[in-house]
VEXBAKE-509486 format. One record per atom (N, C-alpha, C): z, x, y; residue in one letter. Coordinates in steps of 0.2 Angstrom, whole numbers, plus 5000, padded with zeros to 4 digits. Atoms other than C-alpha are relative to their C-alpha. Example, Ala and Ser with C-alpha at 12.3 -4.5 7.8 and 13.67 -1.06 7.14 Angstrom:
% residues 2
500050044994A503950624978A500050045006A499949964994S503650684995S500349965005S
//
This chain:
% residues 411
500549964998X560152065301X500250035007X499849974993X560152185316X499649965005X500350044994X559752115333X499450045002X500649974997X558052145341X500250015008X499949984993X558252235358X499450025003X500649994996X556952225371X500150035007X499949974993X556952345386X499449985005X500550024995X555952275401X500050055006X500049954995X555452415413X499549985006X500450014995X554652405430X500350025007X499749984993X554852445449X500449955003X499650044996X555952365461X499649945002X500350074998X555552175465X499349994996X500650015003X554152185452X499949944995X500050065004X554652035442X500350014993X499749995007X555652105428X500449954998X499550055002X556951975428X499649934998X500450065002X555651835428X499750004993X500349985006X554751915414X500549994994X499550005005X556351935404X500249934998X499850065001X556851765406X499549964996X500650035004X555151705399X500050014993X500049985007X555451795383X500549964996X499550045003X556951685379X500149935002X499950074997X556651525388X499949954995X500150055005X556151435372X500749984996X499450025003X557951445366X500449955003X499650054997X559051295369X500650035004X499449974996X560551405374X499850085001X500149934998X560451575382X500550035005X499549974996X561651695391X499750055005X500349954995X561251785407X500650045002X499449954999X562451935408X499850045006X500249974994X562351985426X500550065002X499649954998X562952155432X500150015007X500049994992X562652135451X500749975003X499550024996X564052115463X499849985007X500250024993X563852025480X500450035005X499649964995X564552155491X499750005007X500250014993X563452115506X499649935000X500450065000X562451965512X499450004997X500749995003X560752025506X500149994992X499950005007X561452045488X500249934998X499750075001X562351875489X499449955000X500550045000X560751795494X499550014994X500449995006X559751875480X500349974994X499650035006X561051825467X499949925000X500150074999X560951645474X499349984998X500750025001X559051635473X499950014992X500149995007X559051705455X500349944996X499750055004X560351575449X499649935001X500450074999X559351425457X499450004996X500650005004X557751485449X500149994993X499950015007X558451495432X500149934998X499950075001X559051315432X500449994994X499650025006X559851235417X499950044994X500149975006X560051305400X500350074999X499749945000X560851465405X500850005001X499349984999X562651525403X500150075004X499949944996X563051655417X500650034999X499449955001X564251795413X499950065004X500049944995X564651915427X500550064997X499649945002X565252085421X499650075003X500349944997X564852235432X500150074997X499849945003X565752365422X500050014992X499950005007X566252325404X499449974996X500650035003X564452285398X500050004992X500050005007X564752345380X500549944997X499550055002X566352235379X499749935000X500350065000X565352085385X499549984995X500550015005X563952105373X500349994993X499750015007X565152115358X500349935000X499750075000X565951955363X499549945000X500550055000X564351855367X499550004995X500650005005X563151915354X500249974994X499850045006X564251835341X499849935000X500250075000X563651665347X499349994997X500650005002X561951705340X499549965004X500550024995X561051665356X499750065004X500249954996X559951775366X500450025006X499649974994X560851885379X499550045004X500449964996X559851945394X500550045005X499649964996X560652085403X499650025007X500349984993X560152105422X500550025005X500549955003X560152245425X500450064999X499749945002X560552415418X500050055006X500049954995X560152505434X500649995005X499450024996X561552405444X500650024996X499449985004X562752435429X500150075001X499949934999X562452625430X500350015007X499749984993X562752625449X500749985000X499350035000X564352515446X500550054997X499549965004X565152635433X500050075004X500049944997X564652785443X500550005006X499650014994X565452715459X500849994998X499350015002X567052665449X500350074996X499849945003X567152845442X500150004993X500050005007X566852805424X499650064997X500449955003X566152935412X499349974998X500750035001X564252895412X499850024993X500249985006X563852995397X500349964994X499750035005X565152915387X499949924999X500150075000X564852735392X499349994998X500750025002X562952745389X500050024992X499949995007X563352825372X500349944996X499650055003X564552685368X499549935000X500450064999X563252555374X499450004995X500549995005X561852625363X500349994993X499750015006X563052625348X500149924999X499950075000X563452445352X499449964998X500650045001X561652385353X499750014993X500249995007X561252465336X500449964995X499650045004X562652365328X500149935001X499950074999X562452195335X499649964995X500350045005X562052055323X499449965003X500650054998X560351965324X500049944996X500050075003X559851795318X499850014992X500250015007X559651755299X499349975000X500750035001X557851735294X499949984993X500150035006X557551615280X499250004998X500750005002X555951635270X499849934996X500250075002X555151465267X499350014996X500549995004X553851465253X499549945000X500550055001X552151375254X499650034994X500249975006X551651405236X499249994999X500850005001X549851445231X499949974993X500150045007X550151355214X500149925002X500050084999X550151165211X500749984998X499350035001X551751055210X500149994993X499950025007X551351005192X500250074996X499949935003X551351195187X500850025001X499349994998X553051215196X500549964996X499550055003X553851055189X500150014993X500050005007X553351075171X500250074997X499949935003X553551265169X500750025001X499449985000X555051365166X500150075004X500049944997X554651525176X500049995008X499950014993X554651445193X499350025004X500649984996X553451525206X499650054996X500449955004X551951625199X500050075003X500049934998X551651815201X499850015007X500349994993X550651805217X500549975005X499550024996X551951695225X500750045001X499549965000X553351805220X499950075004X500149944996X552551955227X500049995007X500150014993X552051885243X500649965004X499550044997X553451755246X500750024998X499349985003X554951835237X500150075001X499849935000X554852025235X499950035007X500149964994X554052085251X500449975006X499550024995X555051965262X500750034999X499349985001X556652025254X500150075002X500049934997X556152205259X500150005007X499950014992X556052145277X500749975002X499350024998X557852075276X500049925000X500050075000X557351885274X500449974994X499650035006X558351765263X499649954998X500550055003X557351665251X500449935000X499750075000X557651475253X499749964994X500350045005X556451365243X499349995001X500750024999X554651315240X500049935003X500050074997X554351165251X499349975000X500750035000X552451135248X499650044994X500449975005X551151165235X499349985001X500750024998X549251165235X499849944995X500250065004X548451005229X499349985002X500750024998X546650945228X500049935003X500050064996X546350815241X499349964999X500750035001X544450785239X499550054998X500549955001X542850855234X499449995005X500550004995X541550895247X499350004997X500650005003X539850845241X499550055003X500549964996X538850945254X500150074998X499949935002X539651115250X500250014992X499850005007X540151065232X500650044999X499449964999X541851135236X500649954999X499450045000X543551065231X500450025006X499650004994X544551035247X500850004998X499350005002X546351095244X500550015006X499550004994X547851065256X500750014997X499350005002X549651095256X500349935000X499650065000X550750955250X500750015000X499349994999X552550945256X500449974994X499650035005X553950905244X500749995004X499550024995X555250805254X500750034998X499349985002X556850855244X500150075001X500049934999X556451035245X500150025008X499950004993X556251015264X500749995002X499350024999X557950935265X500450054998X499649955002X558651075255X500050065005X500049954995X558051205267X500349995007X499650024994X558651105282X500750014999X499350005001X560351095275X500250084999X499849935001X560351285270X500050035007X500049974993X559851325288X500649985004X499450034997X561251215295X500650044998X499449965003X562451305284X500050075003X500049944997X561951475290X500250005007X499850004993X562051425308X500749985001X499350014999X563751355305X500450054998X499649945002X564351505296X500050055006X500049954995X563851615311X500549985006X499650024995X564751505323X500849994998X499350015002X566351495312X500450075001X499649944998X567751615317X500150044993X499949965006X567951765305X500649984996X499350015003X569751725301X500049934996X500050065004X569251545295X499450004995X500550005005X567751595284X500350014993X499750005007X568051565265X499450034996X500449965004X567251695254X500250004992X499950005007X567051685235X499750064997X500249945004X566851855225X500049984993X500150025007X566151815208X499850074996X500149945004X566251955195X499649994994X500450015006X564951975181X500450014994X499749995006X565451955163X499549994994X500550015005X564151985151X499950074996X499850065004X564251985136X500749975002X499450044998X565651855138X500650024996X499449975003X567051965132X500550035005X499549974995X568652015140X499950075002X500149934999X568152195138X499450025004X500649994995X566652165149X500049975006X499950034994X567452095164X499850055006X500249964994X566552155180X499650064998X500449955002X565352255170X499450025005X500649984996X563952355179X499850074998X500349935002X562852495174X500050045006X500049954995X563252645185X500449975006X499650034995X564452535195X500749984998X499350025001X566352525195X500249945003X500050064996X566352345199X500749985002X499450024998X568252315199X500250045006X499849964994X568552465211X499649985006X500450024995X567052415221X500349935003X499750074997X567852235223X500650015004X499449994996X569452305229X499850035007X500349974994X568452405242X499749955005X500350064997X567552245247X500549965003X499550044998X569152155249X500450035006X499749964994X569852295260X499650005006X500450004994X568352295271X500049935003X499950074997X568452105273X500649995004X499350014997X570252115278X499950045007X500149964994X569752255291X499649975005X500550044995X568352145298X500349945003X499750064998X569652005301X500049944996X500050065005X569451895286X500849994998X499450025002X571051805281X500150024992X499949985007X571551895265X500750044999X499349985001X573251935257X500050034993X499849985006X573952035243X499450034996X500649975003X572452145239X500350054994X499849965005X572652235222X500050075002X500049924998X573052425223X499450034998X500649965002X571552475213X499649954995X500450045005X570252415200X500449984994X499650025005X571452415186X500549945001X499650054998X572652305195X499649935001X500450064999X571252185199X499849974993X500250025006X570652175181X500649974996X499450035003X572452145175X500249935003X499950074997X572551995187X499549954997X500550055002X570951925181X500249984992X499850015007X571551945162X500649955000X499450045000X573151855167X499849925000X500250075000X572151695170X499549984995X500650025005X570751605161X499450045001X500649965000X569251705156X499549964995X500550045005X567751655145X500250004993X499750005007X568851685130X500449935000X499750075000X569251495129X500549994995X499550015005X570251515113X500750035002X499449974997X571551615123X500349965006X499850034994X571651485136X500849985001X499350025000X573351425131X500550055002X499549944998X574151595134X499950025007X500149974993X573451615152X500349965005X499750034994X574151575169X499449975004X500550044996X573051435177X500249995007X499850014993X573051445196X499549965004X500550044997X571451355200X499749954995X500350055004X570851195193X499549955005X500350064997X569651045197X500149944996X499850065004X570250875192X499349974997X500650045003X569150765181X499749955004X500250054996X569050635194X499550045005X500549964995X568250765207X499450024996X500649985004X567150835193X499549944999X500450055001X566550665189X499649975006X500450024994X566050625207X499450055001X500549945000X565150795207X499449994995X500550005005X564250765191X499649945001X500450064999X563750585195X499550015006X500549994995X562850645210X499450054998X500549965002X561750765200X499449954998X500650045002X559950705195X500249974993X499850035007X560050585180X499750044994X500249965005X558950695170X500450064998X499649955001X560150835172X500649984996X499450035004X561650725167X499949994993X500250025007X560750665152X499950064995X500149935004X560250845146X500750034999X499349975001X562050905149X500449974994X499650045005X562850765139X499750014993X500350005007X561550775125X500250074997X499949935003X561850965123X500750014999X499349985000X563750975126X500549954999X499550065001X564450805124X500349985007X499650034994X565650715136X500450065003X499649954997X566650825149X500650014997X499349995004X568250795139X499950044994X500149955006X567450895125X500050075001X500049934998X567351055135X500650034998X499449975002X568451185129X500550025006X499649984994X569051225147X500349945003X499650064997X569651045150X500749994997X499350015002X571451015149X500349935002X499750074999X572150835147X500650005004X499450014996X573450775159X500449954998X499550055002X575050685156X500049945004X499950064996X575050575171X499349995004X500650014997X573250595177X499450014995X500650005004X571450615170X499950074997X500149935002X571650805167X499550045005X500349964996X570750945174X499650064996X500449945003X569551095171X500450075002X499749944998X570451265171X499450055002X500549954997X569451395181X500250075000X499849934999X569351575181X499950035007X500049984993X569751605199X500850005002X499449994996X571251655210X499950025007X500149994992X571451665229X500450065002X499649954995X571951805241X499949975007X500150034994X572151695256X499349965000X500650045000X570451625261X499450044996X500549975004X569551745249X500249994993X499850015007X569451705230X499650054996X500349965005X569051815216X499949964994X500250045006X568151735201X499750034995X500349975005X567451765185X499449964998X500650045002X565651715181X500149964994X499950045006X565751565169X499450014995X500650005005X564751575153X499649945000X500450055000X563251475151X500049964993X500050025006X563551445133X500750014997X499449985004X564951435120X499849974993X500050025007X565051415101X499350014997X500649995003X563251475099X499950085002X500149934999X562551655099X499850015008X500149994992X562651715118X499450045001X500649964999X561351845116X499349974999X500650035001X560051725110X499949945005X500050054996X560451595123X500150015007X499749984994X561151685138X499449995006X500550004995X559451705147X499449944998X500450065002X558651545139X499849965007X500250044994X557651455153X500049935000X500050075001X557751285146X500749984997X499350025002X559651285141X500449975006X499650024995X560651175152X500850035000X499349975000X562451245157X500549944998X499450055002X564051165150X500449975006X499650034994X565251065160X500450055003X499649954997X566451205163X499650045005X500449964996X565051305171X499949965007X500250044994X564551155183X500749995003X499350014997X566451125186X500250065005X499849944996X566651305192X499649995007X500450004994X565251285205X500149935004X499850064996X565851105210X500650025004X499449984997X567551185214X499850055006X500249964995X566651325224X499849965006X500350044995X565751195234X500549965003X499650064997X566951055236X500850025000X499349985000X568651125231X500350065004X499949944996X568751305238X499749995006X500450014994X567451255250X499750075003X500249944998X566651425250X499450005005X500649994995X565551475265X499550054998X500549955003X564751615255X500350024994X499849985007X564751675237X499650074999X500249935001X564551865233X500150014992X500049985007X564051915215X500050075000X499949935001X564652085210X499950024992X500149985007X564152175194X499349994998X500750015003X562652165182X499849935002X500250064998X561552015186X500349954994X499750055005X562451855178X499449954999X500550055001X561651695173X499749965006X500250044994X561451625190X499349995002X500750024999X559651655192X499649974994X500450025006X559151595175X500149944997X499950075003X559651415173X499449974999X500550045002X558551285167X499549995006X500550014995X556951265177X499850075003X500349944997X556051395189X500550055002X499649944998X556751565191X500050015007X500049994993X556251565209X499749935003X500250064997X555951415220X500149944996X499850055005X556951295210X499949935003X500050074998X556851105211X500649964999X499450045000X558050965213X500349984993X499850025006X558150925195X500150064995X499949945004X558351105189X500750035000X499349985001X559951195183X500250045006X499849954994X559951325198X500349955005X499950044994X559951185211X500749964999X499550045001X561351095203X500750035001X499549964998X562551225208X500149995007X
//
């Protein structure tokens, strides 16, 4: 999201600095970007008084000239930056003979491009927990409109529903049911973990971030890899990879064009499991690692997957090992710290059109193995889906605001 920029105006010695400091004092960390220079005793005394008044919690950065450069460096920390002040900065660059028009234009352009904080949308559902738990559509129409659709337009990122309305008591005087929000502890933990992950991603250096790009594949045929209505997904993916490299992400050997990318995908495993023996497998997850992941899922999910699909060894993407317990072949390959993957099928051996969007069909082992690898093997910091919507929003359980025992959350 774009950063919020607040301009504080006022006369000399009118309390502008104190007011601006109050706007950000609630943050545990904050940066004071000072443009003043102590060129005489009076200014040195004023600077000393400001520093003593601010107290702890401030990181002071002194930059009298290159304000734009300092903002670019320190805004990446996702902490508020207080610039004090623009008047002195203008006087400094004029005295130094810098081009004022150019410097102010560069500063304005910089301010419009600074990254702001990620805002997560937490849902206090208007429905009951029983409706959410037993239903397959997730949140109701009112919740979707108020807590999903409209916040998305504002740029917020949907997290989870953390509470639902429940009847606490009946008031005899007003003959009214008293309804209160009832928190769900595992959903609160999920949102806390999600928040920590976003904060960690912001602080992680760009060159160390690991990104997974997942291409759509529906229907699950090789001729539909990266399909998208009105979108050349393979060519778009190449452009995304090029943009990531330009932005500083660690990425190597980008395909020349969309055709080259598709050729690389087809050389490895796809959802055509019958052709697996002829493909080059570059990424796998061992059966041991998958079993650890699978054992951590809710027992209800484990039982449903095994009842529908059998043991993990029966999965068509499982390859027995000669000296170990074997592994799952994955439709993925790496370009440095960026991986390009193919969305795994939710089903096999049954009619995909009848089952692809089924809300109560649990995914097979290879599907879960792919997301286990993304999380624990490749250790993706972010996952980007490109192409027509895949099965990711439609697993067992609620379509929005999923629960701990539902298919979406098991990824």
